[in-house]
N, CA, C and O of each residue as an XYZ file, in Angstrom:
520
protein
N      -9.781   -141.700   -125.968
C      -8.457   -142.135   -125.569
C      -8.086   -141.458   -124.249
O      -8.252   -140.247   -124.102
N      -7.590   -142.230   -123.302
C      -7.198   -141.695   -122.005
C      -5.692   -141.512   -121.974
O      -4.926   -142.418   -122.300
N      -5.286   -140.306   -121.569
C      -3.862   -139.972   -121.463
C      -3.321   -140.442   -120.107
O      -4.090   -140.770   -119.204
N      -1.975   -140.471   -119.974
C      -1.351   -140.825   -118.698
C      -1.698   -139.786   -117.645
O      -1.885   -138.608   -117.950
N      -1.783   -140.254   -116.366
C      -2.133   -139.319   -115.299
C      -0.910   -138.581   -114.778
O       0.220   -139.055   -114.896
N      -1.162   -137.395   -114.193
C      -0.118   -136.575   -113.597
C      -0.764   -135.737   -112.501
O      -1.984   -135.576   -112.478
N       0.050   -135.202   -111.593
C      -0.452   -134.343   -110.526
C      -0.548   -132.926   -111.068
O       0.419   -132.381   -111.600
N      -1.741   -132.334   -110.923
C      -1.967   -131.018   -111.509
C      -2.633   -130.072   -110.527
O      -3.353   -130.487   -109.619
N      -2.373   -128.796   -110.731
C      -3.092   -127.723   -110.066
C      -4.081   -127.187   -111.090
O      -3.692   -126.789   -112.188
N      -5.366   -127.177   -110.727
C      -6.421   -126.831   -111.675
C      -7.202   -125.645   -111.133
O      -7.688   -125.687   -110.002
N      -7.326   -124.597   -111.921
C      -8.158   -123.448   -111.558
C      -9.471   -123.580   -112.314
O      -9.497   -123.587   -113.544
N     -10.571   -123.684   -111.549
C     -11.883   -123.880   -112.147
C     -12.600   -122.546   -112.335
O     -12.234   -121.544   -111.720
N     -13.608   -122.541   -113.176
C     -14.403   -121.333   -113.419
C     -15.079   -120.838   -112.152
O     -15.393   -119.653   -112.043
N     -15.305   -121.720   -111.199
C     -15.929   -121.349   -109.931
C     -14.983   -120.564   -109.028
O     -15.409   -119.995   -108.024
N     -13.687   -120.533   -109.387
C     -12.690   -119.863   -108.569
C     -11.901   -120.819   -107.697
O     -10.895   -120.429   -107.103
N     -12.337   -122.056   -107.610
C     -11.648   -123.043   -106.786
C     -10.321   -123.442   -107.426
O     -10.201   -123.526   -108.649
N      -9.339   -123.683   -106.578
C      -8.072   -124.234   -107.042
C      -7.930   -125.621   -106.439
O      -7.876   -125.774   -105.218
N      -7.869   -126.619   -107.292
C      -7.867   -128.019   -106.874
C      -6.545   -128.647   -107.281
O      -6.022   -128.382   -108.363
N      -6.013   -129.481   -106.401
C      -4.825   -130.272   -106.728
C      -5.263   -131.723   -106.786
O      -5.907   -132.229   -105.867
N      -4.906   -132.385   -107.873
C      -5.380   -133.748   -108.053
C      -4.508   -134.500   -109.042
O      -3.824   -133.916   -109.883
N      -4.559   -135.814   -108.909
C      -4.023   -136.663   -109.962
C      -5.055   -136.612   -111.085
O      -6.242   -136.844   -110.857
N      -4.593   -136.307   -112.301
C      -5.514   -136.040   -113.414
C      -5.137   -136.883   -114.617
O      -3.960   -137.096   -114.911
N      -6.164   -137.357   -115.303
C      -5.951   -137.879   -116.649
C      -7.087   -137.345   -117.514
O      -8.201   -137.134   -117.034
N      -6.799   -137.133   -118.768
C      -7.781   -136.564   -119.688
C      -8.331   -137.662   -120.578
O      -7.613   -138.572   -120.993
N      -9.616   -137.556   -120.861
C     -10.276   -138.503   -121.742
C     -10.959   -137.722   -122.851
O     -11.778   -136.840   -122.588
N     -10.621   -138.047   -124.091
C     -11.203   -137.360   -125.249
C     -12.483   -138.093   -125.636
O     -12.439   -139.166   -126.237
N     -13.621   -137.502   -125.287
C     -14.931   -138.095   -125.564
C     -15.547   -137.423   -126.786
O     -15.020   -136.427   -127.280
N     -16.650   -137.960   -127.268
C     -17.360   -137.366   -128.407
C     -17.854   -135.960   -128.091
O     -17.935   -135.108   -128.976
N     -18.188   -135.722   -126.810
C     -18.724   -134.422   -126.400
C     -17.637   -133.418   -126.040
O     -17.947   -132.252   -125.798
N     -16.389   -133.827   -125.998
C     -15.271   -132.952   -125.644
C     -14.335   -133.649   -124.673
O     -14.486   -134.837   -124.388
N     -13.378   -132.904   -124.174
C     -12.386   -133.466   -123.252
C     -12.945   -133.441   -121.834
O     -13.446   -132.421   -121.360
N     -12.847   -134.578   -121.178
C     -13.264   -134.726   -119.787
C     -12.014   -135.004   -118.958
O     -11.192   -135.841   -119.332
N     -11.868   -134.299   -117.828
C     -10.777   -134.575   -116.897
C     -11.280   -135.536   -115.835
O     -12.362   -135.351   -115.277
N     -10.499   -136.546   -115.565
C     -10.808   -137.497   -114.505
C      -9.879   -137.168   -113.344
O      -8.664   -137.341   -113.439
N     -10.467   -136.690   -112.241
C      -9.694   -136.296   -111.067
C      -9.741   -137.422   -110.042
O     -10.815   -137.910   -109.690
N      -8.576   -137.827   -109.572
C      -8.491   -138.866   -108.553
C      -8.002   -138.241   -107.256
O      -6.910   -137.674   -107.214
N      -8.805   -138.338   -106.191
C      -8.502   -137.752   -104.890
C      -8.198   -136.254   -104.975
O      -7.140   -135.820   -104.521
N      -9.102   -135.459   -105.546
C      -8.851   -134.019   -105.615
C      -8.902   -133.387   -104.229
O      -9.761   -133.724   -103.414
N      -7.966   -132.461   -103.966
C      -7.898   -131.792   -102.672
C      -7.863   -130.284   -102.858
O      -7.567   -129.770   -103.936
N      -8.174   -129.602   -101.774
C      -8.031   -128.155   -101.684
C      -7.063   -127.910   -100.543
O      -7.213   -128.495    -99.470
N      -6.075   -127.059   -100.756
C      -5.106   -126.722    -99.717
C      -5.378   -125.294    -99.275
O      -5.453   -124.381   -100.097
N      -5.528   -125.107    -97.948
C      -5.793   -123.784    -97.394
C      -4.692   -123.419    -96.417
O      -4.333   -124.213    -95.547
N      -4.151   -122.205    -96.565
C      -3.113   -121.719    -95.651
C      -3.749   -120.981    -94.492
O      -4.705   -120.226    -94.664
N      -3.200   -121.214    -93.296
C      -3.665   -120.536    -92.090
C      -2.451   -120.017    -91.336
O      -1.483   -120.748    -91.125
N      -2.506   -118.756    -90.931
C      -1.428   -118.180    -90.141
C      -1.672   -118.479    -88.671
O      -2.775   -118.288    -88.159
N      -0.627   -118.951    -87.999
C      -0.684   -119.227    -86.568
C       0.480   -118.488    -85.915
O       1.372   -118.001    -86.611
N       0.480   -118.402    -84.592
C       1.621   -117.760    -83.921
C       2.952   -118.454    -84.216
O       4.010   -117.832    -84.123
N       2.902   -119.733    -84.570
C       4.122   -120.490    -84.860
C       4.514   -120.439    -86.333
O       5.555   -120.972    -86.718
N       3.684   -119.798    -87.161
C       3.962   -119.725    -88.594
C       2.755   -120.145    -89.411
O       1.668   -120.357    -88.873
N       2.951   -120.260    -90.684
C       1.866   -120.639    -91.585
C       1.769   -122.152    -91.681
O       2.769   -122.847    -91.861
N       0.539   -122.650    -91.557
C       0.302   -124.080    -91.719
C      -0.665   -124.275    -92.882
O      -1.453   -123.390    -93.213
N      -0.585   -125.446    -93.489
C      -1.453   -125.767    -94.614
C      -2.409   -126.860    -94.183
O      -1.998   -127.894    -93.657
N      -3.697   -126.618    -94.412
C      -4.716   -127.622    -94.110
C      -5.183   -128.221    -95.426
O      -5.481   -127.498    -96.377
N      -5.243   -129.531    -95.475
C      -5.657   -130.243    -96.683
C      -7.058   -130.788    -96.455
O      -7.334   -131.418    -95.434
N      -7.940   -130.537    -97.419
C      -9.309   -131.029    -97.344
C      -9.676   -131.663    -98.677
O      -9.162   -131.266    -99.723
N     -10.567   -132.648    -98.637
C     -11.055   -133.170    -99.920
C     -11.843   -132.080   -100.644
O     -12.500   -131.258   -100.004
N     -11.780   -132.070   -101.953
C     -12.485   -131.066   -102.742
C     -13.986   -131.180   -102.524
O     -14.661   -130.178   -102.289
N     -14.504   -132.389   -102.602
C     -15.912   -132.653   -102.326
C     -15.936   -133.537   -101.082
O     -15.595   -134.719   -101.141
N     -16.341   -132.954    -99.962
C     -16.165   -133.597    -98.665
C     -16.996   -134.842    -98.429
O     -16.516   -135.778    -97.790
N     -18.214   -134.885    -98.917
C     -19.100   -135.972    -98.530
C     -19.510   -136.856    -99.702
O     -20.590   -137.445    -99.697
N     -18.657   -136.941   -100.686
C     -19.001   -137.719   -101.880
C     -18.882   -139.215   -101.658
O     -19.668   -139.984   -102.211
N     -17.921   -139.640   -100.864
C     -17.715   -141.068   -100.666
C     -16.994   -141.736   -101.832
O     -16.803   -142.952   -101.830
N     -16.600   -140.960   -102.810
C     -15.881   -141.464   -103.983
C     -14.568   -140.704   -104.130
O     -14.439   -139.575   -103.657
N     -13.604   -141.325   -104.783
C     -12.335   -140.638   -105.011
C     -12.208   -140.116   -106.434
O     -11.393   -139.231   -106.690
N     -12.994   -140.642   -107.365
C     -12.939   -140.194   -108.762
C     -14.048   -139.187   -109.046
O     -15.207   -139.389   -108.684
N     -13.656   -138.085   -109.713
C     -14.617   -137.046   -110.088
C     -14.327   -136.643   -111.531
O     -13.176   -136.651   -111.970
N     -15.375   -136.294   -112.258
C     -15.256   -135.950   -113.670
C     -15.578   -134.474   -113.867
O     -16.594   -133.978   -113.381
N     -14.700   -133.781   -114.584
C     -14.866   -132.351   -114.834
C     -14.740   -132.104   -116.330
O     -13.796   -132.560   -116.975
N     -15.706   -131.378   -116.865
C     -15.666   -130.992   -118.278
C     -14.565   -129.941   -118.460
O     -14.447   -129.023   -117.649
N     -13.784   -130.068   -119.491
C     -12.689   -129.140   -119.746
C     -13.188   -127.700   -119.925
O     -12.429   -126.753   -119.719
N     -14.454   -127.532   -120.306
C     -15.031   -126.193   -120.437
C     -15.120   -125.480   -119.088
O     -15.231   -124.255   -119.047
N     -15.073   -126.229   -117.986
C     -15.151   -125.645   -116.653
C     -13.780   -125.316   -116.066
O     -13.680   -124.893   -114.915
N     -12.726   -125.512   -116.856
C     -11.359   -125.282   -116.403
C     -10.819   -124.002   -117.022
O     -10.882   -123.816   -118.237
N     -10.277   -123.100   -116.162
C      -9.635   -121.885   -116.671
C      -8.212   -122.205   -117.101
O      -7.792   -121.880   -118.212
N      -7.481   -122.849   -116.201
C      -6.105   -123.231   -116.514
C      -5.714   -124.450   -115.685
O      -6.348   -124.774   -114.681
N      -4.657   -125.110   -116.131
C      -4.177   -126.313   -115.451
C      -2.685   -126.428   -115.725
O      -2.227   -126.191   -116.843
N      -1.926   -126.800   -114.684
C      -0.493   -127.023   -114.898
C      -0.027   -128.176   -114.021
O      -0.626   -128.470   -112.986
N       1.027   -128.809   -114.442
C       1.586   -129.923   -113.690
C       2.270   -129.404   -112.432
O       2.967   -128.390   -112.471
N       2.067   -130.101   -111.318
C       2.703   -129.742   -110.058
C       4.083   -130.390   -110.021
O       4.218   -131.604   -110.175
N       5.113   -129.554   -109.813
C       6.481   -130.071   -109.731
C       7.121   -129.803   -108.371
O       8.200   -130.321   -108.082
N       6.465   -128.998   -107.534
C       6.982   -128.661   -106.204
C       6.953   -129.912   -105.322
O       5.890   -130.488   -105.088
N       8.121   -130.327   -104.837
C       8.242   -131.557   -104.052
C       7.432   -131.516   -102.758
O       6.916   -132.546   -102.324
N       7.312   -130.343   -102.138
C       6.535   -130.234   -100.896
C       5.053   -130.507   -101.160
O       4.408   -131.228   -100.399
N       4.524   -129.942   -102.217
C       3.114   -130.148   -102.552
C       2.873   -131.605   -102.937
O       1.866   -132.199   -102.552
N       3.795   -132.169   -103.694
C       3.672   -133.580   -104.075
C       3.671   -134.459   -102.827
O       2.882   -135.399   -102.728
N       4.546   -134.158   -101.883
C       4.632   -134.924   -100.644
C       3.345   -134.811    -99.825
O       2.853   -135.812    -99.304
N       2.798   -133.597    -99.708
C       1.547   -133.393    -98.971
C       0.420   -134.172    -99.634
O      -0.368   -134.823    -98.948
N       0.336   -134.113   -100.957
C      -0.711   -134.835   -101.680
C      -0.563   -136.345   -101.488
O      -1.544   -137.034   -101.206
N       0.656   -136.857   -101.639
C       0.889   -138.294   -101.468
C       0.521   -138.756   -100.064
O      -0.055   -139.831    -99.895
N       0.852   -137.947    -99.050
C       0.509   -138.284    -97.666
C      -1.006   -138.315    -97.487
O      -1.535   -139.198    -96.813
N      -1.700   -137.358    -98.086
C      -3.163   -137.322    -98.012
C      -3.765   -138.588    -98.636
O      -4.639   -139.221    -98.044
N      -3.295   -138.949    -99.822
C      -3.820   -140.133   -100.507
C      -3.554   -141.386    -99.674
O      -4.416   -142.260    -99.579
N      -2.387   -141.477    -99.080
C      -2.049   -142.632    -98.240
C      -3.005   -142.720    -97.047
O      -3.460   -143.809    -96.696
N      -3.311   -141.575    -96.422
C      -4.226   -141.571    -95.282
C      -5.647   -141.927    -95.704
O      -6.365   -142.592    -94.957
N      -6.060   -141.492    -96.891
C      -7.391   -141.832    -97.396
C      -7.477   -143.332    -97.648
O      -8.482   -143.959    -97.313
N      -6.444   -143.907    -98.230
C      -6.466   -145.330    -98.578
C      -6.286   -146.243    -97.374
O      -6.959   -147.268    -97.260
N      -5.375   -145.872    -96.474
C      -5.004   -146.774    -95.389
C      -5.363   -146.262    -94.002
O      -5.114   -146.959    -93.018
N      -5.936   -145.078    -93.889
C      -6.223   -144.484    -92.586
C      -4.991   -143.784    -92.056
O      -3.888   -143.969    -92.571
N      -5.181   -142.985    -91.033
C      -4.071   -142.191    -90.510
C      -3.127   -143.013    -89.647
O      -2.008   -142.580    -89.372
N      -3.562   -144.198    -89.215
C      -2.711   -145.020    -88.354
C      -2.815   -144.630    -86.892
O      -2.198   -145.266    -86.038
N      -3.587   -143.591    -86.588
C      -3.755   -143.161    -85.211
C      -4.884   -143.962    -84.581
O      -5.923   -144.194    -85.199
N      -4.665   -144.372    -83.358
C      -5.668   -145.136    -82.630
C      -6.153   -144.277    -81.478
O      -5.355   -143.796    -80.673
N      -7.456   -144.087    -81.401
C      -8.026   -143.305    -80.316
C      -8.132   -144.198    -79.086
O      -8.694   -145.291    -79.163
N      -7.595   -143.744    -77.949
C      -7.639   -144.579    -76.752
C      -9.067   -144.756    -76.234
O      -9.917   -143.879    -76.391
N      -9.306   -145.908    -75.616
C     -10.614   -146.213    -75.036
C     -10.430   -146.516    -73.555
O      -9.304   -146.670    -73.083
N     -11.540   -146.601    -72.820
C     -11.474   -146.957    -71.397
C     -10.877   -148.348    -71.211
O     -10.149   -148.589    -70.249
N     -11.180   -149.255    -72.123
C     -10.666   -150.627    -72.018
C      -9.138   -150.651    -72.125
O      -8.487   -151.523    -71.548
N      -8.569   -149.692    -72.865
C      -7.116   -149.612    -73.007
C      -6.472   -148.956    -71.787
O      -5.247   -148.890    -71.682
N      -7.306   -148.473    -70.869
C      -6.756   -147.806    -69.696
C      -6.964   -146.308    -69.737
O      -6.477   -145.598    -68.858
N      -7.658   -145.821    -70.714
C      -7.928   -144.398    -70.848
C      -8.903   -143.950    -69.766
O      -9.965   -144.552    -69.612
N      -8.563   -142.907    -69.014
C      -9.454   -142.326    -68.006
C      -9.870   -140.965    -68.523
O      -9.037   -140.164    -68.947
N     -11.168   -140.713    -68.483
C     -11.722   -139.559    -69.185
C     -11.250   -138.211    -68.655
O     -11.048   -137.287    -69.444
N     -11.063   -138.067    -67.320
C     -10.709   -136.754    -66.798
C      -9.530   -136.864    -65.853
O      -9.419   -137.815    -65.079
N      -8.664   -135.894    -65.926
C      -7.483   -135.856    -65.081
C      -7.867   -135.757    -63.606
O      -7.224   -136.366    -62.751
N      -8.900   -135.002    -63.314
C      -9.352   -134.833    -61.922
C      -9.770   -136.182    -61.323
O      -9.444   -136.477    -60.174
N     -10.486   -136.993    -62.094
C     -10.881   -138.319    -61.617
C      -9.648   -139.185    -61.340
O      -9.595   -139.908    -60.345
N      -8.684   -139.102    -62.213
C      -7.449   -139.879    -62.066
C      -6.700   -139.453    -60.803
O      -6.187   -140.294    -60.066
N      -6.640   -138.147    -60.560
C      -5.958   -137.620    -59.367
C      -6.628   -138.142    -58.102
O      -5.944   -138.553    -57.164
N      -7.956   -138.129    -58.067
C      -8.692   -138.608    -56.897
C      -8.434   -140.092    -56.660
O      -8.263   -140.523    -55.520
N      -8.406   -140.871    -57.742
C      -8.125   -142.304    -57.612
C      -6.724   -142.541    -57.058
O      -6.526   -143.426    -56.225
N      -5.762   -141.761    -57.513
C      -4.388   -141.897    -57.002
C      -4.309   -141.514    -55.530
O      -3.601   -142.168    -54.764
N      -5.019   -140.470    -55.122
C      -5.048   -140.080    -53.715
C      -5.628   -141.175    -52.847
O      -5.099   -141.449    -51.769
N      -6.715   -141.817    -53.292
C      -7.311   -142.929    -52.563
C      -6.320   -144.066    -52.391
O      -6.200   -144.628    -51.302
N      -5.603   -144.412    -53.467
C      -4.607   -145.480    -53.398
C      -3.496   -145.127    -52.408
O      -3.060   -145.969    -51.624
N      -3.047   -143.878    -52.454
C      -1.972   -143.434    -51.572
C      -2.417   -143.505    -50.108
O      -1.685   -144.005    -49.255
N      -3.633   -142.997    -49.823
C      -4.133   -142.996    -48.457
C      -4.364   -144.413    -47.959
O      -4.080   -144.710    -46.798
N      -4.876   -145.296    -48.814
C      -5.126   -146.678    -48.367
C      -3.824   -147.452    -48.141
O      -3.792   -148.366    -47.318
N      -2.771   -147.108    -48.845
C      -1.490   -147.803    -48.666
C      -0.775   -147.323    -47.399
O       0.083   -148.040    -46.884
N      -1.103   -146.137    -46.882
C      -0.494   -145.607    -45.671
C      -1.203   -146.088    -44.413
O      -0.681   -145.892    -43.315
N      -2.357   -146.700    -44.529
C      -3.100   -147.187    -43.356
C      -2.737   -148.576    -42.987
O      -3.277   -149.121    -42.024
């Protein structure tokens, strides 16, 4: 039987702390947790303050669902902090739909180096004065 999913913070026996949408499945072999889009949040201090970097738990899996045996879990609790929920939701949205950022190309008018652009502008200026 599969229970309803919820956002949880999970401490694994490996020492990792994972945040994920979780649902539990009671199998013949024991309880299995189904993690959807599990992430790891890392804090970094910068001169402007502390920032949080979000990374997928398993970076190169190519899948969003992962299965964890309950025997590998030390503890688990529901996440109720609105900031963490917001960060997780934003991450999932970017995974599903992309970040929405478009990298400029030369065809769009992107010029690779500022120095080249400056030289081109100087040429235009000098040719217009002649």
